[in-house]
N, C-alpha and C positions, 0 to 999 in steps of 0.2 A: 499236064500232071507229070511231075518229075518222080523218078525212082531213086532210091538211096543205094549207094554202093556199099560193099562190105566195109565196116569200120566207120562209115559216115553216120553222123547223128541227125535225127530229124530236126527241122528248124524249130527254134524256140518261139512259142506262141506267147505273146505278151498281153494276155488278158488279165483283168484284175484278180481273177480266181485261179490263175495258172501256177501260183507259187513263186513267180518271178520276184514279187515284192520281198520275199524272204531272203533273196539273194542280193538285194540292194545293199550297198555299203561294204560288201565283201570283195576282196581281191579276186582276180581271175582264178588263182590257185584254190582259194577258199571256196569259190563258187563251184569249181570242178569237183572238189572234194565233197561238198554238200550234195551235189547231184549224184555222185557215186554212192554215197551213203543212202540216199533216197532210193536209188536203183536197186541196191542190195536189199533194202527193206522191202521194196515192192516184190522182188524175186522171192524173198522168203515168204511173204504173205500169200503170193500166188501159189507157191508150192504147198503151203498149209491148206489152202482152199482145195487144191487138187487131191491132197491126202484125205481131207474130210469128205470129199465127194466119193472117193473110192471106198472109204469106210461105210458111208451111208449106203452106197450101192450094195455092199456085201451084207449089211444089216437087213436091207429090204429083201434081198434074195433069201437070207436065212429065215426071215419072217414068212415069206411066201412058202418056203419048204415046210416050215412047221404048220402053217395053216393047211397045207395039202395033207400032211401026215395026220392032222387032227380031223380031217374030213370036211373042212370048210370048202364050200364051192364058191365060185364066182357069183353064182345065182344068189346064194345066201348073203354074201357080202353086199351085193347090189340091193337086194331086198331090204336088208337092215339099213343101208344108207338112205334109201328112198323113204322107208318108214320114219326114220329119224328126221329127215328133211320135212316130211309132211307134218310130223308132230310139232316141229319147231315153228312151221308156218301157222298151224292151228293154235298154238299157244301164244302167238304174237298178239300184241294189243290191237294192231291194225285189223287182223283177221277177226278178233272178237268183236270189235266195233262194227266192222262191215257186216258180220253175221247178224248182229243185233239190229242194225238198220234194215237189212233185208228182211229179217223176220218181222219187224214192226211194220214195214211197208206191206209185206204179204198179208199180215193180219188186217191192216187198214183196207187193203184192196179187197179182201173177201167181205169186209163189212160194207164197203161202199161200192162194190163192183158194178152195180147197175149201169148208169149212163156216164160214169166217170172214167171210161177207158183211156181217154186222152190225158186226163190228169195223172193216171197211173204211169202212162208212158213218159210223161214229163218228169215225174218224180224218179223213175228208174233211170232216166237220162241224166238227171242231176246227180244221182248216186254214182253212176258210172263215171261222171266227170269230176267227182269229188276227189280231193287230195288223198283222203284215206283209201279210197278204192284204188287210185293209181299207185299208191305206195304198196298196197296189198298185191296188186297185179305185178308190180316189179319184183316183189319178194317171191311170188310164185314162179315168175319167169326165171329168176335167179336160181331157185331150187331146181327147176326143170333143166336149166342149162347145166347145173352141177351134175344132175343125174345123167344127162346126155354125155357129158364129158367122161364120167366114170364108166358108163356103158361102153363108150367108144374106146376108152383106153383098155378095157378088160375084154372086149369082144367086138368083132367086126360086124356083128349082126344086129341091125336095128329092130329086128323082130323081137329079140329079147327085151329091148326097151319098151316096146309096145305092150308086151305081156306083163312086164313089171308094172307099168303105169296102170294098166287095167286092173291088175290084182290090188295095187295100192288104193286105187279109187274105190274098188269094191269094199275093201277093208275099212276105208275111211267112212264110206256111206253106212256100213253096218254099225260102226262105232258110234256115228252120229245118231242113227236110229235108236240104238239101245240107250244112249244118254237121254234122248228126248223121251223115250218110254219111261225111264227112271224118273225124270223130272215130272212127267205127267202123273205118275203113280204117287208121287209125294205131295201133289197139290190137292 
């Protein structure tokens, strides 16, 4: 591995996407001038990126300060994020279909429960291996990873994550029960 000395340029890599094709047909002076223009443009773009990152950083800091002044806590933000993620999962078509299949299976199981335990096990195995269930499982896993990432970025304690998850699960179960009670009352 060689090192470059001050003023020495890196070797030109001649791959089809390296931009070298745009230099073909130009004299050496024109090629050098084109490279200088590209380098100046690159420097300008990189400086703009740096400026935008600084501005974004200051905006994020200002947002955090305002949230603090308004009394928003990390706990509230995480709870809201988890609630929204769970609502998104529950509202997804995959979740709705899976819930419907599981409910139908459970109803059939209670009807035929007697000696058909192995049939139930087979059906549940089929559901678990179905494309809809795997897709649902991936979405839940993705939502869970998002929550873990947010918790980890806002707090070093995984205990908070467990508490949030338990609370969200409890709320989701209560919401489901009340919805089922409403549906039963309307029938």
